[in-house]
C-alpha positions in Angstrom: 0.0 0.0 0.0 1.8 3.2 -1.2 1.3 6.7 0.3 -2.1 5.8 1.7 -4.1 8.5 3.6 -7.8 8.9 4.6 -10.7 8.5 2.2 -11.6 12.1 2.7 -8.3 13.4 1.6 -8.5 11.0 -1.4 -11.7 12.6 -2.3 -10.1 16.1 -2.0 -6.9 15.2 -3.9 -8.9 13.5 -6.7 -11.4 16.4 -7.0 -8.4 18.8 -7.3 -6.7 16.6 -9.9 -9.8 16.4 -12.1 -10.7 20.1 -11.9 -7.1 20.9 -12.9 -7.4 18.7 -16.0 -10.8 20.3 -16.8 -9.2 23.9 -16.6 -6.9 23.0 -19.4 -9.2 20.7 -21.4 -12.9 22.1 -21.5 -14.1 18.8 -23.0 -13.0 16.8 -20.0 -15.9 15.8 -17.8 -16.5 13.5 -14.7 -19.3 12.6 -12.4 -19.3 13.9 -8.9 -21.8 12.9 -6.3 -25.2 13.8 -7.7 -27.4 13.0 -4.8 -26.4 14.7 -1.6 -27.7 12.2 0.9 -26.9 12.8 4.5 -25.1 16.0 3.4 -22.1 14.0 2.1 -20.8 16.8 -0.3 -20.6 19.3 2.6 -18.5 16.7 4.4 -16.0 16.3 1.5 -17.4 13.2 0.0 -17.2 14.6 -3.6 -17.8 11.2 -5.3 -20.0 8.3 -4.6 -18.8 5.9 -1.9 -18.4 5.8 2.1 -15.6 5.4 4.6 -14.7 2.1 2.9 -14.4 3.1 -0.8 -14.7 5.9 -3.4 -15.6 5.7 -7.1 -15.3 8.0 -10.0 -17.0 7.7 -13.4 -16.6 9.7 -16.6 -19.7 8.5 -18.2 -23.4 8.7 -17.4 -24.8 5.3 -16.4 -25.5 3.4 -13.2 -26.3 0.1 -11.7 -29.3 0.8 -9.7 -29.1 -2.6 -8.0 -25.6 -2.0 -6.7 -26.0 1.7 -6.5 -22.8 2.4 -8.3 -21.5 3.5 -11.8 -21.7 1.2 -14.7 -18.0 2.1 -15.3 -15.7 3.5 -12.9 -12.3 3.8 -11.4 -12.0 3.5 -7.6 -10.0 3.1 -4.5 -10.8 1.5 -1.2 -9.9 2.5 2.4 -6.9 0.1 2.3 -5.4 2.0 -0.7 -6.2 -0.6 -3.4 -7.1 1.0 -6.6 -9.5 -0.7 -9.1 -11.5 -0.6 -12.3 -15.1 -1.8 -12.0 -17.8 -2.4 -14.5 -21.2 -3.4 -13.2 -24.8 -3.8 -14.6 -26.4 -6.3 -12.3 -29.8 -4.6 -12.8 -29.7 -4.7 -16.6 -28.7 -7.8 -18.4 -28.9 -6.2 -21.8 -26.5 -3.5 -20.8 -24.2 -6.2 -19.3 -23.8 -7.7 -22.7 -22.2 -4.5 -23.8 -20.0 -4.3 -20.6 -18.8 -7.9 -21.2 -17.8 -6.8 -24.8 -16.0 -3.8 -23.5 -14.1 -6.0 -20.9 -12.9 -8.2 -23.8 -11.7 -5.1 -25.8 -9.8 -3.6 -22.6 -8.2 -7.0 -21.8 -7.0 -7.3 -25.6 -5.7 -3.8 -25.8 -4.2 -3.3 -22.4 -3.2 -6.7 -21.2 -4.9 -6.4 -17.9 -7.3 -9.2 -16.7 -10.6 -8.5 -15.1 -12.2 -10.8 -12.4 -15.7 -11.9 -13.0 -17.1 -11.1 -9.6 -20.5 -12.4 -10.4 -23.1 -12.2 -13.1 -23.0 -8.6 -14.6 -19.9 -7.4 -12.5 -16.2 -7.3 -13.3 -13.2 -5.8 -11.5 -9.5 -5.2 -12.1 -7.3 -4.4 -9.0 -4.1 -2.5 -9.6 -0.9 -3.7 -7.9 -0.8 -3.1 -4.2 1.9 -0.5 -4.3 0.2 1.8 -6.7 -0.3 5.2 -5.7 -4.0 6.2 -6.2 -3.2 9.5 -8.1 -0.8 7.6 -10.4 -3.6 5.0 -10.9 -6.2 7.6 -11.7 -3.8 9.3 -14.2 -3.0 6.1 -15.8 -6.7 5.3 -16.3 -7.4 8.5 -17.8 -4.5 8.2 -20.2 -5.2 4.6 -21.3 -8.4 2.9 -20.3 -10.6 6.0 -20.5 -9.6 6.6 -24.0 -10.6 3.0 -25.1 -13.9 3.2 -23.1 -14.8 6.6 -24.7 -14.3 5.1 -28.3 -16.5 2.2 -27.4 -19.3 4.3 -25.7 -19.4 6.7 -28.6 -20.2 4.0 -31.1 -22.6 2.1 -28.9 -25.2 4.7 -27.6 -27.8 1.9 -27.6 -25.8 0.5 -24.6 -27.6 3.0 -22.4 -24.3 4.5 -21.1 -23.6 8.0 -22.5 -20.8 10.5 -22.9 -20.9 13.5 -20.5 -21.2 17.0 -21.9 -21.2 20.6 -20.8 -24.7 20.6 -19.7 -24.0 17.8 -17.3 -20.9 19.6 -16.1 -22.8 22.7 -15.4 -25.4 20.9 -13.5 -23.2 18.9 -11.2 -19.7 20.2 -11.1 -19.8 24.0 -11.8 -22.7 24.5 -9.6 -20.4 23.3 -6.7 -17.6 25.6 -7.7 -19.8 28.6 -8.2 -21.9 28.1 -5.0 -20.5 31.0 -3.2 -21.3 33.5 -6.0 -24.8 34.1 -4.9 -24.0 33.8 -1.0 -25.7 36.9 0.6 -23.2 36.5 3.6 -20.0 36.9 1.5 -20.0 40.8 1.4 -20.5 41.2 5.2 -17.2 42.9 6.2 -17.7 42.0 9.8 -17.6 38.2 9.2 -15.3 35.8 7.6 -16.2 35.4 4.0 -18.2 32.2 3.4 -17.1 32.3 -0.3 -13.5 33.1 0.0 -11.3 31.5 -2.6 -8.6 29.0 -1.2 -5.7 27.3 -2.7 -7.5 24.4 -4.2 -11.2 23.7 -5.4 -11.7 21.1 -2.6 -10.4 23.3 0.2 -12.5 26.2 -1.2 -15.7 24.0 -0.9 -14.8 22.9 2.5 -13.9 26.4 3.8 -17.3 27.6 2.3 -19.3 25.3 4.6 -16.9 25.8 7.6 -17.2 29.5 7.4 -20.9 29.5 7.1 -21.1 27.3 10.3 -18.5 29.6 12.2 -20.4 32.8 11.3 -23.9 31.5 12.3 -22.5 29.8 15.6 -20.7 33.1 16.6 -23.8 35.2 16.2 -25.6 32.5 18.4 -23.0 32.6 21.1 -23.0 36.5 21.2 -26.7 36.4 21.8 -26.4 34.1 24.9 -27.0 35.7 28.3 -24.1 33.7 30.0 -21.6 34.7 27.4 -19.3 37.8 28.0 -16.8 37.7 25.0 -16.7 35.7 21.7 -13.6 35.6 19.5 -13.1 34.0 16.2 -9.8 32.9 14.8 -7.6 34.0 17.7 -4.4 31.8 18.2 -6.0 29.3 15.4 -9.0 28.7 17.6 -12.2 28.7 15.5 -14.3 30.2 18.3 -13.1 31.2 21.9 -15.6 32.1 24.5 -15.5 33.7 27.9 -18.6 33.3 30.1 -19.7 35.8 32.6 -18.6 33.4 35.4 -15.0 33.4 33.9 -15.0 30.0 32.2 -13.1 29.9 28.9 -14.2 27.5 26.2 -12.6 26.5 22.9 -14.8 25.4 19.9 -13.3 23.6 17.0 -15.6 23.3 14.1 -15.5 20.7 11.5 -17.7 20.0 8.3 -17.4 16.2 8.6 -19.6 13.8 10.6 -18.9 13.4 14.3 -16.5 10.5 14.1 -14.3 12.2 11.5 -14.5 15.5 13.3 -13.4 13.9 16.6 -10.5 12.2 14.8 -9.3 15.5 13.4 -10.2 18.0 16.2 -8.9 16.5 19.4 -5.2 16.9 18.7 -5.8 20.5 17.5 -7.8 21.4 20.7 -5.2 19.9 23.0 -2.5 21.9 21.3 -4.4 25.1 21.2 -5.2 24.7 24.9 -1.9 23.4 26.3 1.0 23.8 23.9 3.9 25.9 25.2 3.0 25.0 28.8 -0.3 26.9 29.0 -3.9 26.3 29.7 -6.1 28.3 27.5 -9.4 26.9 28.3 -11.5 25.1 30.9 -13.6 23.3 28.3 -12.9 21.8 24.7 -15.8 21.3 22.5 -15.9 19.8 19.0 -18.7 21.1 16.7 -20.4 19.9 13.6 -23.8 20.3 11.9 -24.4 16.5 12.4 -25.9 14.5 15.2 -23.6 11.9 16.9 -24.3 8.2 16.8 -24.4 6.2 20.0 -20.9 5.0 19.4 -19.7 8.6 19.0 -21.2 9.6 22.3 -19.7 6.5 24.1 -16.3 7.3 22.6 -16.2 10.9 23.6 -17.5 10.1 27.1 -14.9 7.4 27.5 -12.0 9.6 26.5 -13.2 12.2 29.1 -13.3 9.6 31.9 -10.3 7.5 30.9 -7.8 10.4 30.4 -9.6 13.0 32.4 -9.8 15.4 29.5 -12.3 18.3 29.4 -13.3 17.4 25.9 -17.0 17.4 24.5 -18.9 17.1 21.3 -21.9 19.3 20.4 -24.2 19.5 17.3 -25.1 23.0 16.0 -28.4 22.9 14.2 -28.1 25.1 11.1 -31.9 25.2 10.5 -32.8 26.3 14.1 -29.5 28.1 14.5 -29.0 26.8 18.0 -26.5 24.5 19.9 -28.0 21.2 20.9 -27.1 18.7 23.7 -23.6 18.6 24.8 -22.0 15.1 25.2 
């Protein structure tokens, strides 16, 4: 397994890589996550998948039975990259995919596994870096697949076009352009441009959460002072009783947020032999699971850490129960 990292970072790196290609080639298109179930896009899951895998397609067509693309490149949470073709829901379309498999094997020399009826997969060698694998796929297999799809529109799988790109890709990149908050000078811009397309999208959601939550805290009777972005802390609060609270905000779900935020909060609070806060709270827009609650409570009891988790409800604009 070469240079593996988290699934979320893989999403971000692949998104940035594909956007960079599109900037130089306006006829290069790809399929991002189209249905934003469970607010996965805001959490950084730019393509279909979950914590165990991610898949990217360059053609419009899906296997409704498997809930994946008909043709895709992908990577799993062990860093194994693969090419997968699937049409378990449509035997007629599977005939075309079987023919395409034969063409790919003949022209590239790779061998696909027949996983079960209507589904095939090729795994790259274990030491293949995922971006190298994706680049290779675009330069080799994608070209062959493009040629086949163009002459077989009856397969039900189609090439992407600028309309598709406008609907599913550009709308994400342009989301900040109509944001009414972005011109408020007293707040961190929710549409501020960052160094990469993925970090731009994530900072957009982070800043939106930070702005709304800061307004909420300032309106609380027990709060004396609210700071944002002081000494790297997202939000710092001093209550009227003198308690100091550091809030670290994340756009991911509770489990990912705790993984990322705990080290940051401990550093902000205690690095350089200081104690900056009495309470450290991790904030996301998403409710914790029972396992998340058990985990944070166990950490607090086992290591005597004043660390907590809390959801901020963006619809009601209120902090919910603290765990």
